[in-house]
VOPAGU-2260 file (C-alpha; in pm, 1 decimal, decimal comma):
REM VOPAGU-2260
SITE   aa  ch    i         X         Y         Z
SITE  MET   A    0       2,8      -2,1     -29,9
SITE  ASN   A    1     148,2     327,0    -127,5
SITE  PRO   A    2     156,2     604,2     140,5
SITE  ARG   A    3    -135,0     800,2     -30,0
SITE  ASP   A    4    -395,5     503,4      19,3
SITE  ALA   A    5    -246,2     437,7     348,2
SITE  ILE   A    6    -348,9     797,9     471,0
SITE  LEU   A    7    -733,6     774,4     291,6
SITE  GLN   A    8    -759,7     418,3     480,7
SITE  ASN   A    9    -693,3     607,4     835,3
SITE  LEU   A   10    -909,6     863,4     749,3
SITE  ARG   A   11   -1184,9     640,4     664,9
SITE  ARG   A   12   -1112,3     429,1     952,9
SITE  SER   A   13   -1166,2     724,1    1199,7
SITE  LEU   A   14   -1482,2     815,3    1018,3
SITE  GLY   A   15   -1615,1     489,1    1029,4
SITE  VAL   A   16   -1683,6     500,8     648,0
SITE  THR   A   17   -1564,1     312,7     350,1
SITE  GLY   A   18   -1632,6     627,7      76,8
SITE  GLY   A   19   -1872,8     410,0     -88,1
SITE  GLU   A   20   -2173,8     483,3      93,2
SITE  ALA   A   21   -2438,9     595,5    -170,6
SITE  PRO   A   22   -2547,1     907,4      31,7
SITE  ARG   A   23   -2190,6    1022,0      56,0
SITE  ARG   A   24   -2140,7    1002,2    -292,4
SITE  PHE   A   25   -2484,9    1113,1    -426,6
SITE  GLU   A   26   -2391,2    1457,6    -179,7
SITE  VAL   A   27   -2058,6    1504,7    -342,0
SITE  GLU   A   28   -2167,9    1461,3    -685,7
SITE  ARG   A   29   -2431,2    1752,5    -612,7
SITE  ARG   A   30   -2194,3    1970,1    -500,8
SITE  LEU   A   31   -1971,9    1909,2    -794,7
SITE  ALA   A   32   -2253,0    1937,1   -1055,3
SITE  GLU   A   33   -2418,9    2285,0    -855,4
SITE  ALA   A   34   -2097,9    2439,9    -792,9
SITE  PRO   A   35   -2135,4    2805,2    -837,9
SITE  PRO   A   36   -1911,6    2977,2   -1152,5
SITE  GLY   A   37   -1623,8    3173,3   -1096,0
SITE  ILE   A   38   -1614,0    3542,2   -1235,5
SITE  VAL   A   39   -1592,7    3507,1   -1601,3
SITE  PRO   A   40   -1495,5    3818,3   -1785,5
SITE  ALA   A   41   -1746,8    4034,6   -1977,0
SITE  ARG   A   42   -1545,9    4065,3   -2260,2
SITE  GLY   A   43   -1646,9    3751,5   -2482,9
SITE  GLN   A   44   -1995,8    3736,1   -2407,5
SITE  GLY   A   45   -2280,0    3828,0   -2661,3
SITE  ASP   A   46   -2474,9    3641,8   -2955,0
SITE  VAL   A   47   -2282,3    3450,6   -3212,1
SITE  ALA   A   48   -2206,8    3758,5   -3461,2
SITE  THR   A   49   -2063,0    3965,9   -3133,5
SITE  ARG   A   50   -1835,2    3659,5   -3023,5
SITE  VAL   A   51   -1700,2    3616,1   -3354,4
SITE  ALA   A   52   -1620,8    3971,6   -3414,0
SITE  THR   A   53   -1456,8    3974,3   -3029,7
SITE  PHE   A   54   -1284,0    3668,6   -3135,0
SITE  ARG   A   55   -1140,2    3783,5   -3458,1
SITE  ALA   A   56    -995,5    4123,9   -3337,0
SITE  GLU   A   57    -835,3    3929,9   -3036,4
SITE  ALA   A   58    -671,7    3693,2   -3281,2
SITE  GLU   A   59    -545,7    3951,0   -3500,2
SITE  ARG   A   60    -396,6    4117,1   -3199,6
SITE  ALA   A   61    -252,0    3840,6   -3117,7
SITE  GLN   A   62     -86,2    3854,7   -3460,5
SITE  ALA   A   63    -310,8    3577,6   -3628,0
SITE  SER   A   64    -467,3    3652,4   -3978,2
SITE  VAL   A   65    -836,2    3551,8   -4010,8
SITE  ALA   A   66   -1032,0    3533,8   -4286,6
SITE  GLU   A   67   -1428,1    3472,5   -4266,2
SITE  ILE   A   68   -1604,1    3277,5   -4554,0
SITE  ALA   A   69   -1935,3    3147,9   -4632,2
SITE  SER   A   70   -1932,0    2761,7   -4572,2
SITE  LEU   A   71   -1710,8    2461,8   -4504,6
SITE  ALA   A   72   -1703,6    2429,0   -4886,2
SITE  ASP   A   73   -1508,5    2768,4   -4959,9
SITE  VAL   A   74   -1235,7    2655,9   -4738,4
SITE  PRO   A   75    -990,2    2465,8   -5002,1
SITE  ALA   A   76   -1036,4    2788,5   -5223,3
SITE  GLU   A   77    -948,2    3031,5   -4926,9
SITE  VAL   A   78    -654,4    2788,2   -4838,5
SITE  ALA   A   79    -509,7    2785,1   -5165,9
SITE  ARG   A   80    -557,9    3187,7   -5196,1
SITE  TYR   A   81    -370,9    3209,2   -4864,2
SITE  LEU   A   82     -72,7    2988,7   -4941,8
SITE  ARG   A   83     -48,7    3177,7   -5292,9
SITE  GLU   A   84     -33,0    3547,4   -5166,1
SITE  SER   A   85     176,2    3439,1   -4914,1
SITE  ASN   A   86     432,5    3285,9   -5169,1
SITE  CYS   A   87     415,6    2914,8   -4973,2
SITE  ALA   A   88     433,3    2588,6   -5139,7
SITE  ALA   A   89     166,3    2433,4   -5307,2
SITE  THR   A   90     180,1    2131,2   -5045,5
SITE  LEU   A   91     -88,4    2079,9   -4737,8
SITE  ARG   A   92     -95,7    1820,6   -4474,0
SITE  MET   A   93    -439,8    1742,9   -4278,7
SITE  GLY   A   94    -548,6    1430,1   -4078,0
SITE  ASP   A   95    -828,6    1212,5   -4088,6
SITE  ASP   A   96   -1124,5    1481,5   -4017,9
SITE  ALA   A   97   -1429,6    1391,4   -4232,8
SITE  ARG   A   98   -1549,7    1734,3   -4261,3
SITE  LEU   A   99   -1201,8    1847,1   -4427,0
SITE  ALA   A  100   -1225,9    1519,0   -4670,3
SITE  ALA   A  101   -1557,1    1624,2   -4741,9
SITE  MET   A  102   -1427,1    1940,9   -4891,7
SITE  PRO   A  103   -1357,9    2001,8   -5254,9
SITE  TRP   A  104    -969,8    2017,8   -5237,3
SITE  GLY   A  105    -959,9    1872,8   -5623,1
SITE  ASP   A  106   -1100,0    2227,8   -5734,6
SITE  THR   A  107    -717,6    2380,2   -5610,2
SITE  ALA   A  108    -379,1    2278,9   -5721,4
SITE  LEU   A  109    -297,5    2195,6   -5405,4
SITE  GLU   A  110    -116,1    1862,9   -5282,5
SITE  ILE   A  111    -288,8    1702,9   -5036,6
SITE  LEU   A  112    -106,8    1492,0   -4778,7
SITE  PHE   A  113    -248,2    1275,4   -4476,9
SITE  GLY   A  114    -167,3    1201,2   -4160,7
SITE  ALA   A  115      51,7    1334,9   -3876,4
SITE  SER   A  116     308,0    1542,3   -3949,6
SITE  ASP   A  117     704,9    1401,5   -3920,3
SITE  GLY   A  118     832,8    1779,6   -3910,1
SITE  HIS   A  119     910,2    1832,3   -4242,7
SITE  ASP   A  120     569,0    2009,4   -4350,3
SITE  LEU   A  121     578,0    2348,7   -4459,7
SITE  ASN   A  122     179,3    2352,6   -4438,9
SITE  ALA   A  123    -103,9    2183,4   -4234,8
SITE  VAL   A  124    -447,5    2280,1   -4179,9
SITE  ALA   A  125    -667,4    2123,9   -3862,9
SITE  MET   A  126   -1033,6    2169,6   -3758,9
SITE  ALA   A  127   -1083,8    2332,9   -3440,6
SITE  PHE   A  128   -1259,1    2231,9   -3128,9
SITE  ALA   A  129   -1373,5    2579,0   -3016,7
SITE  GLY   A  130   -1262,4    2960,5   -3031,4
SITE  ILE   A  131   -1271,4    3168,1   -2748,8
SITE  ALA   A  132   -1407,5    3507,8   -2823,1
SITE  GLU   A  133   -1215,2    3640,9   -2471,8
SITE  THR   A  134    -866,7    3564,6   -2591,6
SITE  GLY   A  135    -884,4    3516,7   -2971,4
SITE  THR   A  136    -785,0    3124,3   -2864,0
SITE  LEU   A  137    -808,4    2817,6   -3097,6
SITE  ALA   A  138    -895,8    2533,1   -2856,1
SITE  LEU   A  139    -750,9    2231,3   -3036,4
SITE  VAL   A  140    -806,1    1838,6   -2943,0
SITE  SER   A  141    -548,2    1554,8   -2990,0
SITE  GLY   A  142    -668,8    1255,6   -3212,2
SITE  ALA   A  143    -636,6    1089,5   -3588,7
SITE  ASP   A  144    -849,4    1316,1   -3685,2
SITE  ASN   A  145    -664,6    1619,0   -3602,2
SITE  PRO   A  146    -319,7    1509,0   -3498,0
SITE  THR   A  147    -184,8    1740,2   -3244,8
SITE  THR   A  148     179,2    1763,0   -3461,5
SITE  LEU   A  149     -16,5    1961,5   -3729,9
SITE  ASN   A  150     -70,4    2236,5   -3473,2
SITE  PHE   A  151     300,3    2306,4   -3389,7
SITE  LEU   A  152     536,0    2123,6   -3627,6
SITE  PRO   A  153     496,4    2309,4   -3969,5
SITE  ASP   A  154     584,3    2644,6   -4053,1
SITE  ASN   A  155     229,2    2756,4   -4201,2
SITE  ALA   A  156     -71,6    2625,8   -3934,8
SITE  ILE   A  157    -401,7    2681,7   -4110,8
SITE  VAL   A  158    -699,5    2606,9   -3875,7
SITE  VAL   A  159   -1073,0    2595,7   -3972,1
SITE  LEU   A  160   -1345,6    2701,3   -3733,7
SITE  ARG   A  161   -1665,4    2682,1   -3762,1
SITE  ARG   A  162   -1888,3    2997,6   -3679,0
SITE  GLU   A  163   -2107,7    2851,3   -3449,0
SITE  ASP   A  164   -1846,1    2674,4   -3225,6
SITE  VAL   A  165   -1684,2    3046,3   -3154,5
SITE  VAL   A  166   -1758,3    3047,8   -2752,7
SITE  ALA   A  167   -1741,7    3325,3   -2518,5
SITE  ASP   A  168   -1485,7    3235,4   -2305,6
SITE  TYR   A  169   -1248,2    2935,0   -2173,6
SITE  GLU   A  170   -1562,4    2788,6   -1905,0
SITE  ALA   A  171   -1754,4    2769,4   -2223,5
SITE  ALA   A  172   -1522,8    2571,4   -2378,8
SITE  PHE   A  173   -1464,2    2308,0   -2098,6
SITE  ALA   A  174   -1851,4    2286,9   -2059,4
SITE  ARG   A  175   -1846,8    2194,4   -2448,3
SITE  LEU   A  176   -1575,5    1958,0   -2414,4
SITE  ARG   A  177   -1761,4    1769,1   -2103,7
SITE  GLY   A  178   -2059,5    1758,1   -2324,1
SITE  ARG   A  179   -1938,3    1643,2   -2664,2
SITE  TYR   A  180   -1712,8    1346,4   -2484,4
SITE  GLY   A  181   -1870,1    1283,6   -2160,1
SITE  LYS   A  182   -1643,1    1102,3   -1872,5
SITE  GLY   A  183   -1376,1     892,0   -1973,2
SITE  ASN   A  184   -1390,0     963,1   -2298,3
SITE  ALA   A  185   -1223,5    1288,5   -2345,3
SITE  PRO   A  186    -890,0    1330,5   -2577,2
SITE  ARG   A  187    -541,5    1288,0   -2472,6
SITE  THR   A  188    -463,5    1640,7   -2509,8
SITE  LEU   A  189    -643,2    1976,7   -2532,3
SITE  ASN   A  190    -446,6    2247,9   -2657,8
SITE  PHE   A  191    -517,5    2627,3   -2618,9
SITE  VAL   A  192    -311,7    2832,2   -2927,5
SITE  THR   A  193    -340,2    3216,6   -2955,0
SITE  GLY   A  194    -143,2    3356,8   -3244,5
SITE  PRO   A  195     155,0    3207,5   -3417,2
SITE  SER   A  196     462,6    3114,7   -3180,4
SITE  ARG   A  197     650,7    3346,2   -3040,4
SITE  SER   A  198     947,3    3426,9   -2779,7
SITE  ALA   A  199    1101,2    3732,3   -2658,9
SITE  ASP   A  200    1384,1    3546,9   -2443,6
SITE  ILE   A  201    1678,1    3687,4   -2637,9
SITE  GLU   A  202    1733,5    4072,0   -2582,5
SITE  GLN   A  203    1373,0    4125,0   -2541,2
SITE  THR   A  204    1345,6    4115,8   -2924,9
SITE  LEU   A  205     988,6    3901,6   -3045,5
SITE  LEU   A  206    1060,0    3636,0   -3269,3
SITE  LEU   A  207     792,9    3458,3   -3434,9
SITE  GLY   A  208     813,3    3083,8   -3507,1
SITE  ALA   A  209    1044,5    3015,4   -3203,8
SITE  HIS   A  210     854,2    2687,9   -3119,1
SITE  GLY   A  211     626,1    2642,0   -3378,9
SITE  PRO   A  212     442,0    2781,1   -3667,1
SITE  ARG   A  213     560,9    3139,0   -3785,1
SITE  ARG   A  214     174,2    3208,6   -3896,2
SITE  LEU   A  215    -141,9    3122,4   -3804,3
SITE  HIS   A  216    -437,7    3156,0   -4027,5
SITE  ILE   A  217    -756,4    3108,1   -3899,2
SITE  VAL   A  218   -1032,7    3012,9   -4159,8
SITE  ILE   A  219   -1397,5    3106,8   -3991,1
SITE  ALA   A  220   -1681,7    2916,9   -4150,3
SITE  GLY   A  221   -2026,2    2955,2   -4188,9
């Protein structure tokens, strides 16, 4: 028995309980379910249009570029435009996300590669789980659909964010995560990304791409 289990066992013995009593477990679950929310900033609140406008302003303030398009079907054309105007290679890596696969990539001249990145890809596209209006932050979950390596290894990260997935704050993002996956089924990793990678560790000079993508382009669809 490890020290932690020994301490808990002693506490249960002194209280005369096992920890499995139904009333005690019910009370714990009730308190967790009814816990009052903490202070939430007002900046990200509002209807969808307001949240999207706030998200875009905050993301651009963090030096990401943002484009708004009518539907997911317009994503390939927007990605091709962005890469062309940024003088980037016409190659693009993505995961197994069914939403990305259903897009008309054949209408572009892009070479599409699939699977996780090994660090040699220049461009990658992924679907965001949510966007957080409060700070212009993307919430990205890991998995075969959207491998985490696509968010950090390529020089140019492109992230597709559905308009209806823009939430007000981090609390709303966590609530959406719990609602989507339930207990015991959450993805291994949840990453929050705000703007391209940067560092000012050396002589307080801001350097983009220090630990990840030099550019972050967000495509809001819907």
